[in-house]
C-alpha positions in Angstrom: 76.0 117.4 124.7 76.2 116.6 128.5 78.2 114.0 130.3 75.0 112.1 130.9 74.3 112.0 127.1 77.8 110.7 126.5 77.0 107.7 128.6 73.6 106.8 127.3 73.8 104.0 124.7 71.3 103.5 121.9 71.0 100.6 119.4 72.4 101.5 116.0 70.3 100.5 113.0 72.6 98.4 110.8 71.7 97.6 107.2 73.9 95.1 105.3 73.8 95.4 101.5 75.4 93.5 98.7 77.3 96.4 97.2 77.8 100.1 97.4 75.2 100.7 94.6 72.5 99.0 96.8 73.8 101.0 99.7 73.4 104.2 97.7 69.8 103.3 97.0 69.0 102.5 100.6 70.6 105.8 101.7 68.6 107.7 99.1 65.4 106.2 100.4 66.2 107.5 103.9 67.2 111.0 102.5 63.9 111.1 100.5 61.9 110.2 103.6 63.6 112.9 105.7 63.0 115.6 103.1 59.4 114.5 102.7 59.1 114.8 106.5 60.3 118.4 106.5 64.1 118.2 106.7 65.5 121.6 105.6 69.3 121.2 106.3 71.4 118.3 105.1 74.9 117.8 106.4 77.0 116.4 103.5 80.2 114.4 103.3 82.9 113.8 100.7 85.0 110.7 99.9 84.1 107.6 98.0 81.4 106.3 100.3 78.7 108.9 99.6 79.2 108.9 95.9 76.5 106.2 95.2 74.1 108.2 97.2 74.9 111.4 95.3 74.4 109.4 92.0 70.9 108.5 93.2 70.2 112.1 94.2 71.4 113.6 90.9 69.4 111.1 88.9 66.2 111.6 90.8 63.2 113.8 90.2 63.6 115.4 93.6 64.1 119.2 93.8 66.6 120.3 96.5 66.6 124.0 95.6 64.7 124.8 98.8 67.2 123.0 101.1 70.4 124.1 102.7 73.6 122.0 102.8 76.5 122.1 105.2 79.6 120.1 104.4 81.7 118.4 107.0 85.2 119.6 106.0 87.7 121.0 103.6 91.5 120.7 103.1 93.5 123.7 104.5 95.5 125.4 101.7 93.4 124.4 98.7 91.5 127.0 96.8 87.9 126.3 95.9 88.8 125.6 92.3 91.5 123.1 93.0 90.7 119.7 91.4 90.9 117.9 94.8 89.1 120.5 96.9 85.8 119.5 98.5 84.2 122.5 96.8 85.1 120.9 93.4 84.0 117.4 94.6 80.6 118.6 95.7 80.1 120.5 92.4 81.2 117.6 90.3 79.1 114.9 92.1 76.0 116.8 93.1 75.6 120.6 93.0 76.0 121.0 89.2 73.0 118.6 88.8 71.0 119.5 91.9 71.4 123.1 93.2 70.6 123.8 96.8 69.2 127.1 98.2 72.4 127.7 100.1 75.6 125.6 100.3 78.2 125.9 103.0 81.7 124.4 102.8 84.7 125.6 104.9 87.1 128.0 103.1 90.4 126.2 102.8 92.2 129.5 102.4 90.5 131.2 105.3 92.1 132.6 108.4 92.0 129.8 111.0 90.4 131.7 113.8 87.9 133.6 111.6 86.9 130.5 109.6 86.3 128.5 112.7 84.0 131.2 114.1 82.2 131.6 110.8 81.5 127.9 110.5 80.3 127.5 114.0 77.9 130.4 113.4 76.6 128.6 110.2 75.9 125.4 112.1 74.2 127.3 114.9 72.0 129.2 112.5 71.1 126.2 110.5 70.7 123.1 112.8 71.3 120.0 110.8 68.3 117.7 110.2 70.1 114.8 108.5 73.9 114.3 108.5 75.6 112.0 105.9 78.9 110.4 107.1 81.6 108.1 105.9 84.2 106.6 108.2 88.0 106.5 108.0 90.0 103.3 108.5 91.0 104.7 111.9 87.3 105.4 112.7 87.4 109.2 112.1 84.2 111.0 111.2 84.6 114.2 109.3 88.3 114.9 109.8 88.0 114.3 113.6 91.0 112.0 114.1 91.5 109.6 117.1 91.9 111.7 120.3 89.6 114.5 119.2 87.4 115.6 122.2 83.8 114.6 121.8 82.8 118.1 122.8 84.9 119.7 120.0 83.3 122.1 117.6 84.7 123.3 114.3 88.5 123.3 114.3 91.6 122.9 112.2 92.8 119.2 112.4 96.3 117.9 111.8 95.7 114.8 109.6 97.2 111.5 110.8 99.6 109.5 108.7 96.9 106.9 108.1 94.5 109.6 106.7 97.3 111.1 104.5 98.1 107.6 103.3 94.4 106.9 102.4 94.1 110.2 100.6 97.2 110.2 98.6 95.6 108.2 95.8 93.8 111.4 94.9 97.0 113.4 94.5 100.0 113.2 92.1 102.5 112.7 95.0 102.2 112.2 98.8 103.9 115.6 99.2 100.8 117.2 97.5 98.4 115.8 100.1 97.3 118.5 102.5 98.4 117.9 106.1 95.6 119.9 107.8 91.8 120.3 107.3 89.0 122.4 108.6 86.4 120.0 110.1 83.0 120.2 111.7 83.5 119.0 115.3 82.1 115.8 116.8 79.7 117.8 119.0 78.3 119.4 115.9 78.0 116.1 114.0 76.0 114.4 116.8 73.8 117.4 117.2 72.1 116.4 113.9 68.6 115.0 114.3 69.3 112.0 112.1 72.6 110.4 110.9 73.3 108.0 108.0 76.8 106.5 107.9 78.0 104.5 104.9 81.1 102.2 104.6 82.1 99.7 102.0 85.0 97.3 101.7 87.1 95.1 104.0 89.4 97.9 104.9 86.6 99.5 106.9 85.6 96.4 108.8 87.8 97.0 111.8 86.5 100.6 112.2 82.9 99.5 111.8 83.3 96.8 114.5 84.9 99.2 117.0 82.3 101.8 116.3 79.4 99.5 116.9 80.6 97.0 119.5 83.6 98.7 121.1 83.8 101.0 124.1 82.8 104.7 123.6 86.2 106.3 123.5 87.7 109.4 121.9 90.4 107.0 120.4 87.5 105.7 118.2 85.8 108.9 117.2 82.8 107.2 115.5 82.0 105.3 118.7 80.2 108.4 119.9 77.4 107.5 117.5 76.4 104.8 120.1 75.0 107.7 122.1 72.8 109.1 119.3 69.2 107.9 119.1 68.7 108.0 115.3 71.7 106.5 113.5 71.5 104.2 110.4 74.7 102.4 109.4 74.8 101.1 105.8 77.6 98.6 105.1 78.4 96.0 102.5 79.2 92.4 103.6 83.0 93.1 103.5 82.7 96.1 105.8 80.3 94.1 108.1 82.7 91.1 108.2 83.9 91.7 111.8 80.5 92.3 113.3 
């Protein structure tokens, strides 16, 4: 990604749906189209936003066993079999129903330096054809929090108080919420040929507005998507309420 590319703006394709179930169906249509057109590597996300899409995928007749998946992130310190690990999330929501040829998720117990090198090698070896994204209330993508450099590759990220607050509903106590995560970097995310971002609910409206209509700034990580030439944003009316 060059300085020039960072300054070139493209129109984002925005689809407004009635609810997240319709959003999941729309996203699934785009995933199906990409796979039929030869996509081999899917970048996958966790969190509540992609679940309707994964429901459509798991209930479909489509075979994904020839494809490779690369996940955005994983909490540091959680073993793969932890109930709140993203390994567990992906297995429960998709992989147990639809196995892929290869699946890559960061190792939350891995040595920081070695795990970062390993994951950057994975992304280099398997360029992502289609990246699925959600967005945080502070406009983070992956776990790239505000202030993350746009040219950042895989790294260990200290999670902000806002992200910890948003994630604590998944854990018994706030103290149990991991404070760090391994995350694919922004440079790697925007290297994907095609991107689908989904967001639902009024709590995402401010982030969606800043991402689409605000300046391109590292304080709004998702604003970098304005420089990508193939992005589809799927939002419900509440998330679109400030557009």
